[in-house]
Every structure is written in structure tokens, then in C-alpha cells.
N, C-alpha and C positions, 0 to 999 in steps of 0.2 A: 493229556490234561494239563501237562508240563507242569505233573508240580512239586515246589522245594520241598525233598526231603527230608528231613530235619528232631530228629533225636529231642523232646519236653518242646514239644510243642504239641496242640490242639486241631484240628483238623473243621472243618466245616467242610458237612459234604456227605454222598456215598459213601460208605469204604467204598461200596464193590468197582469208583474212581480215582478213590481217593487211593485204595491201598496199588491199584492196578502200574503205579510210577514207580512203585517200593523196589529197594533192591533184595534181589534174590540174596534166600540164606542170610539174613542179617535180623529178626525177629532172636527172642530168648524163651519168649514166653507170653504167645494170647492167653488175654482171660475173656470169652466174649461170653454177655449178658442178653440173645437180640431179644425180641419184641419173640413174646410165649406163641400164641397164636389161642388166646386166652379166651374170646372173644368179650374181649371185656372194653368199656369204653368208658375214663377217664371225664364226664362234667356235670357229675352229678352237681358241682356247685352253682351251675343255674340255674338247679330247678325257680328261687323263686327272684327272678332275675327281670317278671314283667311283660317279657322280650313276649311278640305276637309268634315270629320263629323259633323252630328249636334252636338253639343253639350249640356249636359244636365245635372244640377246642381241637386244635393237632398232638399234646405236646406225645398224652402219653392211649391212642384211641391201641390198639391191641385188636383188633379187625380184621379179617383176611375174607374176601370176596375172590369166584370163582371173576375174572371178567375177561375180558381183551386181553390186557398188558401181561393174567395171567398164561392164559394163552401165550400170545408169539415170546415167553418168558419159557415156558417151556420148549417149544419146539425148538430154541433158542439153543440150551442148556441139553434136548436129543439132540442136538444138532453137530454141539463143541465136541470133537470127538477124541478130542485129549484131553478131558477132563474122563476122570472112572466112571466117576457120579454117574454121567449121559445114560449106562445101564441101567440103573436105577431109579432116574428119574423116567425112565419110558417106562417099567415094571409097575412104578406107580405109576402110571396113565393110565395101564390096565386094572389098576388091582382094584382105585378107588378114584377115577374118569370126575375134569371138569366136577374137585370138592379143594376146598380154602386150605387141606391140609398141602395138596398136589400145591398150587399155590404157591405155601408157606416152607414147602421143602426147597421147590424149585429156587423160592426166592435167596435160599441158607445154602443150595449148593454150591451157583453162582459164587461165593462169599468165601467158604470155603477151601475151595477149590484155590483163589489167592492168596488166600495165609496161608494151605501147604507150599506153594511156592517159597513164598516170603518166613518159613521159620525157617531159622538154622539148620542141621543137622542132626543137632545136640537141644531140637528144644522144645518145648510140652506145649497143648493147650487144653486150656477147660473151655470144656462147653456147655456154660449152665439151661439148663427148658425145665421141664416143670413133664409129671407121666404120661401129660397125655401125647406128646410129638418125640419123647425119650425114645421110643424099640426106631419111629421111621428114621428120627436124626445120627442113633447110632450104624444104622442102616446106608445114609447116605457117607459117613465117617467115619466106616467102615474101607467104604470103597476108594474114597478119600486118602486118607493116614490111611489105612493094613489095615484089618481087620489085627494080621500079628507086635501092632505097635499098639493096638486098643492096652492102657492097660488097667481102668479102674471106673465103675460107673461106684459114685460115687452120694450119698443119700445124704441129705443138707434135712435135721429132720427139727423144729420147729416147733414152736406151742404158738397159736395163735388162732384172733379170729374162731367164731363162734362153733356149734357146733348139731347138727343135720340125724331123723330118724329113717336116713332117705341111706346113710348108706356111712360107712367108716368113715368118722370126720380127717381130710385130706390133708396135710400136717409135716407134708416132705414135697423139695425142691429135687431136682438127681447135675449132675457135674456130669461131665462126659472127661476124662482124662486120657490123653492119647500120645506116645511122642511120634516128635519123626522120623529115628529108626527106633535102632535097639543098643547105639549109645545118644539113649537122653540123657537127661543131669538132671539131676533131682536128688535130695537130701535127705536122709530117714525122716521119717513123718515124726512128729511133734508128737516129744513125752507130757504131760500129764494130767492125766485124767488118774484118779485115789484108786487102789488094788485095794483098797476100799468095798469101789462101789461093784467089781465081778469078782472078791475071792473072798474068803472066809477067814474069820478072829481068831487069831487059839484062846485059849479056855477064857482068859482074861479080858478076850475082847481088844487085844491088840493085831495088827497091824503082820504080819507071820515074814517079817525082813531077812527069815535066815536062809531066804527058800531063791535066795537071789535075785530079788525081784528088781530094780534101777528107784534109783533113788525119788528121780524124779517120773516116776509115775508109767505107768501103762504108756504104748505107745497105743498113739490115737486107730482107730483102725479107718474101714472104709466107710463108716455112716457117723458125719456129725453129728451131734449136740451143743447148735447157736444159738441164742436166742433169735428171733427174728425182732425189728424197731419199733419199738412198742409210743405211741403215742405223741407223748413225755417223753420221749426220746431226745438225750441233748446233741446229739449226729441224728436225729431226723432234719432233714430239708427242707417235707411237705410233694415229693415225688413216691407216685404211689408204688411203683416199681422199687423201691429203695432198698441197698439188699447193707447189712450189717460190715460195718468196716473190719466187724475179728473171723468175719465167713475168707474174705481176700485179701489178709494179714493172712492165714492161715496157705494159700495159695501160692501168694508173692513166695514166704516163705521156705515155705517147701521146694520149692522148682525155678528156683531160679536164684543166682550168687548178687552180690551187692555188685552196683554198678552195672550189669544185666542189664536189659530190653528192653520192656513188659509195649506190648500192646493190647487197647481196650477198644474192637472196633463199633461199640456201642456202646459212647461211652454211658449215656444216662448224666447220669447227677454225679458224676465220677467215683466213684468209692473204688474200683480199681486203680483208680490215680493218684488220689492220701493213702492208698494203704503202701506201690511202690514209692510216691515219691517220701512218704515217712521209716520206709525200712532201704535209705541211701541206691535202687536205681533207677533208671532213666528210665522215663516214659515218652506214648502215643499217645491220643487219645483223641478217636475219631468220634464224630456225630450231625449225623441229618436235622439239626436243632440249633443256632446262635445261641439260643438259650439258653440250653445248658449248656454250652460250651467259659459263655459266662460265667453261670452259676458254682461253677468246678473253678474260675479263679477267684471268683469272692467270696465262697464261703463252702472252700474247701480248704482251697490252697492260702490266701491271705491272713483268713484267724489260726494259719498253722504255720507261721510264722514264713512259708515256702516262696519265693517269691513267679510273682502269676506269670504259668506260658502263653507266648505269642502261640493267637491262633491266625491260623494261616487259612486263608477264603474268605475273609471277610473284607469291606474297602476298611482301607486307613487313612483315607482325605475322602475331602468329594471327585475329585478326577475318578478313583477310583469305584467310588459310589453310582456317580453317570454310566461307569462302562457295567459296574454289576444295576443298575437297570433297567439299559439297553441291552443286555443279551441275553442277564438269566431273571426277567421282572419277577416272577413268582419269588427265586429265592430274596430277590431283595426286599419285597414284602413280606419274609418271614423272617429277616435279617432284621429291618425297621421297625417292626412291631419288638422283636423279639430288647432292642432297648431299653424298652418302658416298662418297671419294675409292675407289673400287676396285669398288664396286658401282654393274650397268648393268638397266634396263630385259626383259622378259619381252617377248617382239611377242604373246604370246597372250594376251590379256588373258581374265580367269576369273571375276572379282568375290572377292567374299568367299573368304575359307577353301583357294585359290590359293597359287599360286607366282609371285609378282611382278616376284622380281627372281633375279639369279645374284650374287655372286663369289668369287672361288680363294686358298685362300693361297698361297700363295711354295714355302712349300714344304709338305712333309706333315708333318703332327706324331709328333714320336716315338711313339704310342700306336694309333696307327690308320692307316691305313691311306688315306680321304680325305681330303681335306682342301675342301672344296663348299662354300658357306656358299649357304640361298637363301633368301629374305626375302620375310614381308606383311606386307603396311600396308591397312591399316584410315581413312579416317577417319570412323564413329565418335564418339565423344562417352563419354566414360564411363570404368563400368573394360571392361578384355580381360582380361579372366583365361580367359576360353570360347576364344578364337582365339591368349593363348597356346598353350590348351593343343592346338587345334587345331596350330598352328604345331610343338609337340613330339611327335607324330604325323607329320606332311611330313618333322619332320628325323629321324625315324628309316623309317620310308616308304619318303626315294625317298638313302632313307644317303647322306644331309648328312654334312656333317664340323659346325654353328653354321646357328643358325637366328638370323633378325635383326631383330623384332615394332616395325614401324613405326609408332605411332600421331600422333591427336593431340595427348590432351594428359596427362600427366604419368602415368607411372601408381607410385604407390606405393607400391601393394602387392607390389607386386614378389616384393620378398625374400623375402616367404611365399608366395611360387607354388610349386609342389614340381615335382620332375624327375626322372626317372631317367635322365641321361645323363650319361654318364662327360668330369673335368672335358676339354681340350684338352690339352696339352701340349712345350708348346719348348723345348728344355734345362730351365735352368730355370727356365720361366715359366710358369704354366700361365696360363689367359683360359676365359669363361666359357661354356659350348655352346650358352649361348640369351639373348640379352642384348634387353631394348627402348628404342627410342630415339621421343623422343617429339616435336616442333614446339614445342607448350610447352620443350620445358629447350633444347632447341634455342637460341629466342629468346631465354630467359634467359640462355645460357652467347656470348652472341655472339657466332654462328651459328656456331662450333665443336663441332661432328660429334665429337671429340677430346675431350671434356670428359667425351661420353656414354659412349663405348663407351672399350672396349677392347679392342683386337684384334691381332694377327697381321700384320706384311710382307703386303701384300693385293698379288696378281699383274694388270698391268694388264688391264681383259679384251680387249682386245685384241691386246694388244701379247707378251702373259705374262713379261715382263716386270717386273719391280719396278717398283710406284707408286714415284712422289717422297716418299724423304722427307720432304722440307722442305715444307709445306704453307703455302700465303697464303691466309688469309682478305680479299675482300677489307671495308669497311665495309659 
């Protein structure tokens, strides 16, 4: 792909492709919190949308399927004899054939093999997973990093969610810690657990400090009690799989020095990125969703006085936007939809005239019982009157409240295009039920989508709560 490698950069794309161009033995610490194979779908916000179809959103589905792509990937990994995990995946194929877990572990085996190559000889890697997949992933990690380089299975304990009468409540995740080799860089585990939590008092109820205990407390063991993020926590960004900052700060402090380079190949909402930058590390983040990378800059770094990081792999002007639309149209779809706060991509890629994304009003309009937005994207140049007409029909057919047409070129003739949709009334304000947003106008208006579209308050696609009113725009 000819990626321009640079520390303190965010990359848009599949980490398998991005990391392929990274130099050998360069990264000090890798922290990854990949999809868990949890079989979870995070699309509940759209239940009351009024749409006649079942809307899905792209960002956080963690559902793995066995399909032709999975079968091809397994064959590729088995044939990649330089990858030590090839035999593990071949064994899994006999043990769990044509399964979601085989699809998932083959996906991870491809990426972990590259991570081993780019990790420094003194480096460490933390793989965050859950008990459903940890034993499978440990075999893959043993093969790639070497069972002798296994350091810890860390259990992160938390209190969150409800209880059940079917089994003990599931209140922990797993972090698998490996070094590149025996010379791994490691700092003493942080202290801070009071001895009173583990040791008896004297007869007067005082801690027995004459036993040679460290004044800062007991060293942290391989099980960590760190609270999950509550629904009202100030650090919560609305990302359903978001992990607490304290968890990744502990990792970074234990396994890197100031100035070291930290990589998160599944950056998500940027917990690792923020933790690294706050503690004086250089960092690289990769994510397959452009929305996630913009979120990191706007809501992780900027509020903390940290200069937003450049994003590689996204268009920077009309020429590069046209090139992306021409070469990778579905990637162009995801990128353009991510530019508008409150919209999310449809993971079902259907090509021209389909529904490429969704959004939803926070409240129902005064004059209708539906509140969904459907989005259609076209990367073609010139007038898009036919696409406008098709979106008009889709709004009616799917019982949507509004439609947004995203185009490359400004649609200057739009004001003359006719439709038969009712305007949307919210109190004293009315909104056009079908609107156009062009990339040409986006760049002309200093990347301010709110100067092009006029929308009511939208719901966060993943939490249902109101999108933050203060809009921050990177330069």
C-alpha cells in the first residue's frame, strides 16, 4: 500500500494492510483490544425509528460468520508456512470446522504475525480478550510469540451489568501479556493496593508497618480490580466497548518508558492513544472506521490540550477524494458518512441506489411518527438528479423522515429539483426532508458540515443520547 510510516499518526484502514509497510523491530509496546467474537450487535438505538427495514450500523457489530471469506482466509493462513500459527489454525479446522471461532482466530493469526515482526526485541504486547476466546488466542500467541515468552494472563475484574440465575455473573476480561523475547523491557508492577486489604492489623487496629512492607502499598498482582466505565462517567464517549483509561495507563506505565512508541492496531475510541500521550509516549493508532479516528482527535486529545494527530488514508482535498471514490468506493462511502456527526454507515454494502447509512432524530417531529434519516452516497461526478429522485423514492418506501444525498460535486441545481415530501416540523422550526451534502462544499466551508446541512438534534447512533452540541473541528 506504500503507507507513509510516521509516529504520532492515526491510520484509516485495516491494520493488516497498514502494518504490512511498517519497519521491522520498531514498536516498543503493542496494546490491542480487537473485536471479541462476542456475537453482539450494537444497533438497538434504531428500534423506534419507524423504518420498514431493519437498520444496521457499522461501527460496533462484533458478529463473526463462517462464509466464503472465512474459508479463503483459513486456507491463506494454513498455506502461509512462515507464520508459526499456520499449524494452529490447521488444527482448529479439524477441531472447530466452519465455525465463527475459526473465522475469528484466523483473522487474528494474520494480524498477530505482522505485529510480531514490527515489535522490538525488547517490546511487549498485551492482547485484550474475553474468556470465550482467550484459550484459543493463547494457542495462537504461543505459536507466534513463543510459549517461553508468555508473561502473564491478567484478569481485569470489574463491577458492571446485571446478574443471572443461570451462571455466576461474568465480570472479568483477560489480557494476555507476551514479550518479543527474554529481554523484554518491563518495569516493576505499580504499587498502591493498601496492605489493609490483605494483611491483619495489630491488636490496636493499625497496619503492621514494622514488617518491612513498602510504604506505597502492595505490588499489583495479575488480577486487577479497576472499575468499568459507568453510564454517567465523564470519560464515557458513547462507544459501547470503551475501556477505562486507568486500565491502559497501568499497562503503558508498566511496559514502556517516556518517549517509547506505542501501537494500538484497533484504536476504537482511543483509550490507548489518550493514555499514551498523557504519559509522554509516542503513539500510532489504526482503525477501520474513519469515525473512530475523528473521535480520538476531537474528544480524546483536543480537550486535554494535546495536538490532534494527522490521519493518513483519508482524503485531504478534492483530488484525493475523487481518487478514493474511484478506487475504493465503499471506503469512500464510510468516510463521507463519518464526516457528519450522528450518522453511521450501513455494513451491508449495496452499491448505487442503496441505503448507505442511517441517522435518527433525538425526538419525533411534531407532524410525523417517524424519525429516521437514510443516507445515500455517490462517488460519481456531475449532476446527481437521478440519485436525488431515487433517494426521494427510498424515503417513502422505507418510511424514513429525512434523506441525505452525499455527492462529490456541489449540486447547484438542487433548488430546482422537485419532491413531494412534507417538511419536518420541530416546534417553530421546519427542516427540509431531503438535503444534499457535497465534498466540494465540505472543503469550501473549512470542513464544516453544519454550514451545509440544517438538521435537528440527532441521537448518538450507539447510545441514543443527544449528540454533543459543541462541535469541534480539526484544522
